[in-house]
C-alpha positions, 0 to 999 in steps of 0.5 A, a space after each residue: 855646200 861651200 868650199 872655202 879655199 881662203 884662210 882667214 889671213 888671205 885678204 890681209 896678206 894680199 892687201 899688204 903685198 899689193 900695197 907694198 909692190 904697187 906703191 913702190 912701183 913707178 908709176 904707183 898703182 893699186 889693184 881695183 879689187 881693194 875698192 870693194 869694202 862695204 862702203 865701196 860696194 855701196 858706192 858702186 851699187 849707186 854708180 850702176 844706177 847713174 844715168 852715165 853708167 850704161 854697162 849694167 843696163 846694157 848687160 841686163 838688156 841683153 840678158 832679159 832679151 837673149 837668156 833663153 837663146 843662151 840656155 838653148 846654145 849652151 846646152 848646159 845644166 850647170 851654171 858656174 859664175 865667177 865673181 858671183 856677188 849677190 847673184 842678182 843678175 844671174 837669176 835671169 839666166 837661172 830662170 831661163 835655164 829652169 824654164 828650159 828644163 836644164 837647170 840642175 846645179 849652180 856654182 857661185 865663186 866669189 872671194 867674200 865668204 859672207 856675201 857668197 853664203 848669203 847669196 847661195 842660201 837665197 838661190 837655194 831657197 828661191 829654186 827648190 831642188 837646185 844643187 848650189 855649190 859655192 866656192 870661196 876663192 881668188 880668180 888667179 889661184 883657185 879656178 882649178 877648184 871649180 866643181 863643174 862635175 857633181 861629186 854626189 852623182 853615182 859612178 854609174 850615171 850617164 856622162 854629165 851635160 855641159 857646164 857654162 861658166 859665166 863672167 859678167 859685168 865687164 870684169 875681164 876688162 880689169 885684167 891687163 893684156 899681159 895678164 888676161 891670157 893666163 886668166 883665160 887659160 885658167 878658165 878653159 883649164 877648169 872646163 871640159 870639152 864641150 863646156 861653155 863660157 859666157 863673157 860680158 865685155 864693154 865695147 869701144 865707143 864714143 870717148 866722151 861716153 866712156 869717160 862720163 861713165 867713169 867720171 859722173 857729174 854727181 861725183 859718185 865715182 870720185 868718192 868710190 875711187 877715193 875710198 880706196 885710200 880709206 881702206 888703206 887707212 882703216 886696215 893698214 893704219 895709214 894716214 892718207 889725206 883724201 882731200 889731198 887727192 883728186 879723181 881722174 878718168 881718162 881714155 887711153 886710145 892706144 890700149 883702148 881702156 879707161 884708166 882711173 887715177 888719183 892725182 896728188 894735189 900737193 907734195 906729200 908723204 903718206 905713212 903706212 905703219 903696218 908695212 913700216 912704209 912711207 910713200 912720197 907724192 909729188 904735186 901732180 903725181 898720178 897713182 893708177 887705181 883701175 884700168 877697164 879695157 873696152 873691146 872690139 868683137 874681133 879682139 874678143 874672138 881672138 883672145 878667147 880663141 888663143 885659150 881654146 874657146 871658140 865663139 858660138 854666138 855674140 849678142 849686143 844691146 840695141 845700141 851696140 854698147 856692150 856684148 855677151 859672148 858665148 864660147 865653147 871649149 873645143 880641145 
């Protein structure tokens, strides 16, 4: 079963609104979700295999080591994954829950209907008897539609086991500190008392290692960053010259986040016909395309706690680079 809360024009409306607001702002910015067209997704997959890019390996290390403990601590029989994509890493959790005799339902949530349908079908075939209920939606608008309760269950069935909502990949770091509380409140609002939330966060560490993860020697991240301009050219008829911008990644020590930018190499003007908009860039002007916040354990506990989610367990990799945190809704 697939619920689709996004109409055919949603992506175009969101893109137009984000570009119109972001490129009229000072400083200019674009949300990172527009990186991920087909080519951008391929580039990001390549990034995850780079030596410099540790988060994917560290998260997988924790999952492979602790999936059984996560299943035991959560006590859930339903896994709902936000930003599920191809559901590749999730299979480590699905295997552990199945081995514990707890796996009954899987709810993948993603904004790409095509990706979600493919992944949901593959998971259903790999786990016979597993109920898969996909949701196509947007993090900031549709978390209230997560079907954590089994609508097919008979009215006289016993109370359901807890559900576990999952957000992997350090995606929470792409939300600014001002936007994270509303997002975490929405996650908690989709849960019942006793449900759990498994959250992946990249941790604060040596600045050189952080920067290298977003500015690799092979230049793959640079191509990934510049690709957002290709998205605007293709979808909005814009005429950005990719050779006139350079990729930058810097660590903001005050905010403890990596900031990815595109720096204009010369004075230039870009035209965006679909928006009847022209955008002027000064030589050296920087446009922000992503923040990736890095966390300390105490911040994770504090921000989850403010949303009524109390930390039960926190696991890190052997080097202490990355954390998976299991929090339970208590209100």
